[in-house]
LOMAR-485913 format. One record per residue (C-alpha): residue in three letters; residue number from 1; z, y, x. Coordinates in Angstrom, 2 decimals. Last residue first. Example, Ala and Ser with C-alpha at 12.3 -4.5 7.8 and 13.67 -1.06 7.14 Angstrom:
// residues 2
REC   residu   num        pz        py        px
REC      SER     2      7.14     -1.06     13.67
REC      ALA     1      7.80     -4.50     12.30
***
This chain:
// residues 96
REC   residu   num        pz        py        px
REC      GLU    96     24.24   -277.55    -38.15
REC      TYR    95     22.18   -275.56    -35.65
REC      ARG    94     22.16   -272.30    -37.59
REC      ARG    93     25.87   -272.68    -38.23
REC      LEU    92     26.50   -272.59    -34.46
REC      ARG    91     24.85   -269.19    -34.15
REC      ASN    90     27.06   -267.80    -36.90
REC      ARG    89     30.13   -269.33    -35.28
REC      LEU    88     29.15   -267.76    -31.94
REC      MET    87     28.78   -264.31    -33.51
REC      ARG    86     32.11   -264.56    -35.29
REC      ILE    85     33.80   -265.73    -32.06
REC      GLU    84     32.26   -262.81    -30.15
REC      GLU    83     33.52   -260.37    -32.77
REC      ASP    82     37.01   -261.84    -32.57
REC      MET    81     36.86   -261.59    -28.76
REC      GLU    80     35.96   -257.90    -28.92
REC      GLU    79     38.76   -257.25    -31.41
REC      ILE    78     41.22   -259.10    -29.16
REC      ARG    77     40.09   -257.01    -26.17
REC      GLN    76     40.64   -253.80    -28.12
REC      LEU    75     44.11   -254.97    -29.11
REC      LEU    74     44.92   -255.76    -25.47
REC      ASN    73     43.76   -252.32    -24.35
REC      HIS    72     45.86   -250.59    -27.01
REC      ILE    71     48.92   -252.67    -26.15
REC      VAL    70     48.59   -251.86    -22.45
REC      SER    69     48.10   -248.14    -23.09
REC      ILE    68     50.98   -248.02    -25.55
REC      GLY    67     53.20   -249.67    -22.96
REC      GLU    66     52.25   -247.08    -20.34
REC      MET    65     52.85   -244.30    -22.87
REC      ASN    64     56.38   -245.46    -23.65
REC      ILE    63     57.22   -247.55    -26.70
REC      ASN    62     59.94   -246.07    -28.91
REC      LEU    61     59.04   -248.35    -31.87
REC      GLU    60     58.87   -245.68    -34.57
REC      TYR    59     57.89   -242.66    -32.49
REC      ARG    58     55.68   -244.14    -29.81
REC      MET    57     54.21   -247.21    -31.48
REC      ASN    56     53.77   -245.35    -34.78
REC      ILE    55     52.00   -242.46    -33.04
REC      MET    54     49.80   -244.99    -31.24
REC      LYS    53     48.80   -246.64    -34.52
REC      GLU    52     48.01   -243.23    -36.05
REC      ILE    51     45.91   -242.27    -33.04
REC      ASP    50     43.96   -245.51    -33.34
REC      PRO    49     43.33   -244.94    -37.05
REC      LEU    48     42.27   -241.34    -36.27
REC      VAL    47     39.74   -242.38    -33.62
REC      SER    46     36.78   -242.34    -36.05
REC      GLU    45     37.56   -238.74    -36.96
REC      SER    44     36.14   -237.73    -33.58
REC      VAL    43     38.42   -235.56    -31.52
REC      PHE    42     38.65   -231.81    -31.15
REC      ARG    41     40.08   -229.22    -28.78
REC      GLN    40     39.69   -225.49    -29.44
REC      ARG    39     38.36   -222.96    -26.95
REC      ASP    38     35.12   -222.50    -28.92
REC      ILE    37     34.42   -226.22    -29.04
REC      ASP    36     36.25   -228.47    -26.61
REC      PHE    35     36.08   -232.24    -26.41
REC      ALA    34     38.50   -235.10    -26.77
REC      ASP    33     38.32   -238.79    -25.93
REC      ILE    32     41.12   -241.18    -26.79
REC      LEU    31     43.14   -243.75    -24.85
REC      GLU    30     42.07   -242.21    -21.56
REC      PHE    29     45.69   -242.04    -20.30
REC      GLU    28     45.26   -238.26    -19.99
REC      ILE    27     43.76   -238.07    -23.50
REC      LEU    26     46.68   -239.97    -25.00
REC      GLU    25     49.02   -237.77    -22.93
REC      ASP    24     47.41   -234.61    -24.34
REC      ILE    23     47.88   -236.05    -27.84
REC      PHE    22     51.59   -236.43    -27.12
REC      GLU    21     51.77   -232.97    -25.53
REC      ASN    20     50.46   -231.42    -28.74
REC      PRO    19     53.75   -232.42    -30.36
REC      VAL    18     53.77   -234.75    -33.36
REC      LYS    17     54.24   -233.85    -37.01
REC      TYR    16     51.49   -236.18    -38.25
REC      ALA    15     49.61   -233.50    -40.20
REC      SER    14     50.46   -230.68    -37.79
REC      CYS    13     49.60   -232.64    -34.69
REC      ILE    12     46.34   -233.83    -36.24
REC      ARG    11     45.43   -230.29    -37.30
REC      GLU    10     46.16   -228.95    -33.83
REC      ILE     9     44.01   -231.70    -32.32
REC      SER     8     41.08   -230.49    -34.36
REC      ILE     7     39.05   -232.92    -36.43
REC      ILE     6     35.49   -234.11    -36.04
REC      ASP     5     33.03   -235.99    -38.25
REC      LYS     4     32.40   -233.17    -40.72
REC      LYS     3     31.33   -230.95    -37.82
REC      ASN     2     28.48   -233.40    -37.17
REC      MET     1     28.11   -234.78    -33.69
***
């Protein structure tokens, strides 16, 4: 992974003004993946939109971590189903 494509957890916490424990909980609930480089934890920049959504759920809507996990999983499933519907529509158009 390119260093341009990663961001430190400390930087995320500072930018969004959230405690490190919140990000640790996201990792514990397997909502995001983190990795260590030189004793510092990082995540891929591609997960930033998900982190931002989860921050909003937690601190604006007061949803607990279990609720965030359920919502996140349901949203992922909806995205998968949307993609499948697009693929099936494209296949159907070929036969029309």
